[in-house]
Every structure is written in structure tokens, then in C-alpha cells.
Backbone as a ProteinNet text record, in pm:
[ID]
protein_1_A
[PRIMARY]
MTRKLSLLRDTRGANLVEYIILVGVIALIAIAGFKAFGNRVNDKVNEQAGSVSGINGAAQ
[TERTIARY]
8941.3	9054.5	9042.8	9005.2	8994.2	8879.4	8776	8663.8	8710	8793.2	8845.6	8932	9012.5	9096.9	9013.2	8906.7	8821.8	8749.1	8712.5	8648.5	8746.3	8870.6	8971.4	9001.3	8990.1	9019.8	8899.5	8782.3	8659.1	8659.5	8653.5	8658.2	8532.6	8422.9	8301	8246.4	8258.4	8205.3	8304	8424.4	8528.2	8492.8	8438	8404.9	8297.6	8198.9	8093.1	8150.8	8238.9	8301.6	8382.8	8454	8533	8443.4	8331.7	8239.4	8176.9	8144.2	8087.4	8188.9	8313.5	8419	8436.9	8434.6	8450.6	8337.6	8214.2	8099.9	8111	8156	8174.4	8278.7	8389.3	8495.7	8446.4	8374.2	8320.2	8221.9	8139.2	8043.6	8116.9	8222.2	8299.3	8363.8	8416.3	8476.1	8370.5	8252	8143.9	8100.1	8088.5	8048.8	8155.7	8282.4	8390.8	8392.1	8369.7	8364.9	8248.5	8134.9	8018.4	8043.2	8105.7	8135.5	8238.8	8336.2	8441.9	8393.2	8312	8272.9	8124.8	8050.8	7906.4	7864	7929.2	7891	7922.8	8036.2	8073.5	7977.7	7943.6	7850.4	7714.1	7668.9	7540.2	7541.3	7650.2	7661	7653.9	7723.2	7721.3	7582.6	7514.6	7379.6	7286.1	7295.8	7211.2	7244.6	7371.9	7414.1	7353.7	7361.1	7304.6	7152.8	7090.7	6945.4	6904.7	6983.4	6955.8	6971.9	7072.2	7093.2	6976.7	6932.2	6820.7	6693.1	6676.2	6559.2	6560.9	6679	6690.7	6660.6	6705.1	6678.1	6529	6468	6325.4	6244.1	6284.6	6212.8	6226.4	6342.6	6365.1	6285.2	6253.3	6180.1	6031.5	5983.1	5840.5	5815.7
11662.3	11571.5	11454.7	11484.3	11376.6	11282.7	11335	11249.5	11148.3	11190.7	11099.8	10990.8	11028.7	10930.5	10830.1	10879.7	10787.3	10691.5	10737.7	10648.3	10544.4	10581.9	10487.2	10379.6	10414.5	10319.5	10234.7	10267.2	10196	10058.2	9952.5	9815.8	9736.5	9805	9735.2	9641.9	9678.2	9595.1	9492.4	9492	9402.5	9255.9	9222.2	9082.6	9031.3	9113.5	9073.1	9044.2	9129.4	9108.4	8979.7	8953.1	8830	8706.9	8711	8597.7	8578	8685.8	8675.1	8612.5	8654.8	8596.4	8448.6	8413.3	8274.2	8187.3	8235.8	8160.3	8144.6	8247.5	8239	8136.6	8133.3	8036.4	7893.9	7873.7	7740.6	7697.6	7789.9	7757.7	7719.4	7790.8	7756.9	7619.8	7586.7	7455	7345.9	7370.2	7271.4	7250.6	7357.2	7345.2	7270.7	7302	7232.8	7084.5	7052.1	6911.4	6838.4	6904.4	6841	6815.8	6912.1	6893.2	6782.5	6772.9	6673.3	6533.1	6519.4	6387.7	6357.7	6448.6	6433.5	6306.6	6277.1	6158.6	6030	6026.1	5905.9	5883.1	5988.8	5976.2	5931.2	5988.3	5949.6	5802.5	5756.3	5615.1	5524.2	5560.7	5480.1	5477.7	5591.1	5595.8	5507.3	5514.4	5430.1	5281.6	5250.3	5111.7	5059.2	5138.6	5097.5	5088.9	5179.2	5174.1	5045.6	5002.4	4876.7	4757.4	4763	4654.2	4644.7	4757.5	4757.7	4711.3	4754	4711.7	4561.8	4505.8	4361.9	4283.7	4333.1	4267.1	4272.9	4387.3	4405	4314.4	4302	4215.9	4069.1	4026.9	3888	3849.8	3946.7	3917.4	3894.4	3943.1	3928.4	3792.3
13084	13070.2	13168.6	13291.8	13390.3	13356	13290.4	13248.9	13144.5	13052	12949.7	13013	13109.8	13177.3	13255.7	13319	13394.1	13300.4	13181.9	13084.2	13031.2	13014.8	12967.3	13071.5	13197.3	13304.4	13343.6	13291.4	13326.3	13259.1	13337.5	13283.7	13317.5	13346	13386.7	13278.2	13152.4	13045.2	12992.4	13043.3	12991.2	13014.8	13129	13156.7	13061.8	13032.2	12940.1	12802.2	12755.1	12624.7	12624.8	12731	12739	12734.8	12805.2	12803.4	12666.1	12598.1	12463.4	12369.1	12378.2	12293.7	12326.4	12454.5	12495.9	12441.7	12451.5	12399.9	12248.5	12180.7	12035.6	11996.1	12068.3	12037.8	12063.8	12173.2	12203.8	12096	12049.6	11942.7	11815	11780.8	11660.5	11672.4	11789.9	11810.8	11799.2	11855.2	11846.3	11702.1	11626	11485	11406.1	11430.8	11360.3	11396.1	11523.1	11563.5	11501	11493.5	11430.6	11282.7	11215.7	11073.5	11053	11141.7	11126.7	11160.6	11266.2	11313.5	11294	11233.9	11221.3	11148.2	11036.6	10958.8	11033.9	11100	11175.9	11291.6	11361.7	11473.9	11423.5	11313.3	11256.1	11214.8	11155.8	11117.9	11240.6	11347.2	11470.4	11533	11534.1	11590.6	11509.6	11378.6	11293.8	11311.9	11328.8	11352.7	11483	11588.4	11717.2	11711	11636.8	11621	11550.6	11453.5	11385.4	11478.1	11565	11661.3	11758.7	11809.8	11903.3	11833.3	11710.6	11633.6	11609.2	11582.1	11562.1	11687.8	11801.9	11928.9	11958.8	11934.9	11959.5	11867.8	11742.7	11648.1	11684.2	11736.3	11774.6	11897.1	11982.7	12105.1	12079.7	11967.3	11939.8	11889.3
[MASK]
++++++++++++++++++++++++++++++++++++++++++++++++++++++++++++

């Protein structure tokens, strides 16, 4: 009986589980943000790449 109680009170693995859950939630938020803003970010990157390419072409 005392062994069962000691196992119930053992919290050594609790921190690891909390960190795993935290990493999972952060990953889900990152994926949702990428899906929501991915196209806009890609458009802006391509726009800036075109600007840099135009400046580079004008310098030659």
C-alpha cells in the first residue's frame, strides 16, 4: 500500500511532460502562423528580391 502511495506522489517525470506539451503547443502556433501568413511573407520576399535584382542590374 505504501508503495502505491509513493508512486502516486512521485513527480519526477512531470516536468518533462510539461516541456513536451509546451514544445507541441509552440509548434502548432508556428504552423498556424505559417499557414496564415505564409503567402504574404513569400510575396514580400519575392518583391524585395526583385528590388535587389533591379538595383544590381542597374549597377552593371
